[in-house]
Structure formats: structure tokens, C-alpha cells
C-alpha positions, 0 to 999 in steps of 0.5 A, a space after each residue: 275289337 268289333 267286327 267291321 259293320 258289314 260283317 256283323 252276324 245279323 247280315 252274314 247270311 243276307 250280306 250277299 245280295 239283300 237290299 235294306 228295307 229303307 232303300 228298297 226302290 234303289 239298287 241293293 248295296 251288294 259290295 260284298 257279293 265278292 264273298 258269295 263263293 264262300 258263303 254257299 248256294 241258296 236262297 237267303 231271306 232276312 227282314 222281309 227281303 230275299 235273294 238267290 245265290 247260285 254257286 257253280 263249283 267247277 273244278 278239274 283234276 290235275 293229279 289224283 290218287 287214293 290218298 291225295 288229289 290236286 285240283 284246279 278250282 274255277 268256282 263261278 257265283 251268280 247273284 240275282 236280286 229280288 228272287 221270291 220264294 214262291 218262284 222256287 217250286 214253279 222252277 222259275 229262274 230270274 231273268 237277269 244276273 245281278 252279280 258274278 264272281 269268278 275265283 280260280 285257284 288251287 285246291 289240295 285234298 289229302 287223307 290224314 287217316 282212314 276217317 279224316 280228310 283234309 282240304 285246303 285252297 288258295 283263290 285269286 279272283 274277280 267280281 262284277 256288279 251289274 247294277 253299278 258296273 263296278 269291279 273288285 279283286 278277290 283273294 281267299 285261302 282256307 283249310 277244312 277237316 272232314 271227319 267220319 265217325 260213328 255208325 254206318 247206318 247214320 254216317 255222321 260227318 263232322 266238318 270244320 272250316 276256317 278261311 279268310 277272304 278279302 276284296 279290293 274295289 278296282 274303282 275306289 280302292 276300298 277294301 274289306 277283309 274277314 275270317 270265318 270259322 264254321 264247325 258242325 255235324 251232319 247225320 242221317 236218320 237211319 232211314 230213307 224213302 222212295 219218290 220220283 224214282 229216286 231214293 231219298 235220305 233225310 239228313 240233319 245238321 247243326 253248325 256254329 259260325 264265327 266271323 272275325 274282322 281283320 286282326 281280331 283273332 291275332 289280338 285275342 284268340 280265345 276272346 274272339 271265339 267266345 264272342 258273337 256266334 251264330 247257331 244254324 239248324 237245318 234239314 236236307 234230302 239227299 238224292 241217289 240220282 240228281 234232279 235235272 232242271 234244264 242245265 241245273 243238276 241238284 243232288 240235294 235240297 234243304 233248308 236251315 234256320 238261324 237267329 242272328 242279331 235279333 233277325 230270323 234268317 232262313 236259307 234254302 240250299 242245294 249243296 252240302 250245307 257245311 
């Protein structure tokens, strides 16, 4: 069973806001901006187009202890059309917001062992596209494992995440659903350096991504895992003190590369890449 066209791996990283080159003069098709909160902050570039997605992961502790915590999630995602790479070093921000999604929910963390942390969440939210004044309802749930292992010098972390997300258009009633599995390892290099009055640690990561259409995993689990996948490689710098830009606080910056469906996909990110 093929994944829905909108979820083909060649478009997964660019799906949030990128316009098609053949319709560059029209408003981009951003019906899947609804999934922005689950694909991560960053500047995405594919086939010559680029766009910016900023996720603000607001959360509030309901209950917390050394072994578990319960949080109220309020992630906010903002999407900007036609954001150029050369604007990033200059600190220029887009003038107008193209899309916005808010997906409040409940998140629970617990420690299964000294090295293994588990996370799960359930979101029910809303999205608005300013280009055509359309709205969508959003539902998502997921579970993650974060496993610390190896040397304290390198502090490697193995992260696996599985989630399902879907949206339904309030105007037309059209809907789309998909599931995603990501598994990857991030590790330090055992050294760091000082710059701009901060300690900086370079960290590498490698990850595999799988995307499945509705019912694909249930129909043939093993076959789906051995189907199309995307390998992502990246490097980031982690700061001991955040960089402050007006109202934006950045604790790390990095970039990654993947090749999906014959396209080169680059991403600049400002949060944990996995």
C-alpha cells in the first residue's frame, strides 16, 4: 500500500510550507502545515524553494518528581513563506506569518531505568492558513524512548519516536493521516571550544525516518519498515548559555542533509534534531 501522495518521503521535510516551482507565483499549497509541530523547527530547502518553520514548545508542569512528570503542552508553530537562507546570518525575520497551529495536549514523562526515559503525549489542536483563510482540526499522539549509554565524555543518546497525526479541514471536510517512526543516535565529539563568551559543544547525529499512510503498518508491519525510508545526517553546536535575539532564545544551532526521492533536502534547526 503506497503512502498518500502528500506524504511521499521526497516532500516530508519540505511539506510544511514549500511551494512547487511550477506555481511559484501563486500561494503555496500548505494544506499540511497542520503537521508543523511534529516535524520540527528549522529552515527547509528543497528543489530551490525555502521556508521557515518556528516551533515554540510551550509547556507547564502539572506534577513533577524525580521519577515522572505530567505536563500541559501548548506548542505553537508559525510558518513563513519564502524565507531566504541569506536572511538568517543577518538576523532578519519574515514580515508576515503564513500559517499558525496550536495543539494543546497532555504529555507524560517517566524514567523506566537509570538510563532510559519514556515520553508520551496526546494533542488536539487547530491550525489556520492566512493565504486562503482556511482552518483545520488536528489530532496527534505519540510515544518516545530516550536511552543514554556509553562514555560520559561523548554522552551519546539514542532516541526513537513513533507518532500518528491527522487533520480535517473545517471548510471542505477533507482529511489526511499518517504515522512516522524516527530512530537515531546523537553523540558529542569529546571536545568543545569557547566563543562569544560561551562554551560550545559540537554534536553529530544520524537518523532514519519512516513515514506510513493510514493502515499501512497494520496491513504489513515488516514490509512497511523495509519500504521507503530517509537517512538524515547532521551536526549541531550546543551552547551552555542561550543566544538571545529579541524574543527568541536559541540553545543550539545545527544543519542536516538527507536525500529523499532523488531530491537534496537541507535543514537548519534550532532545537534538538531527534
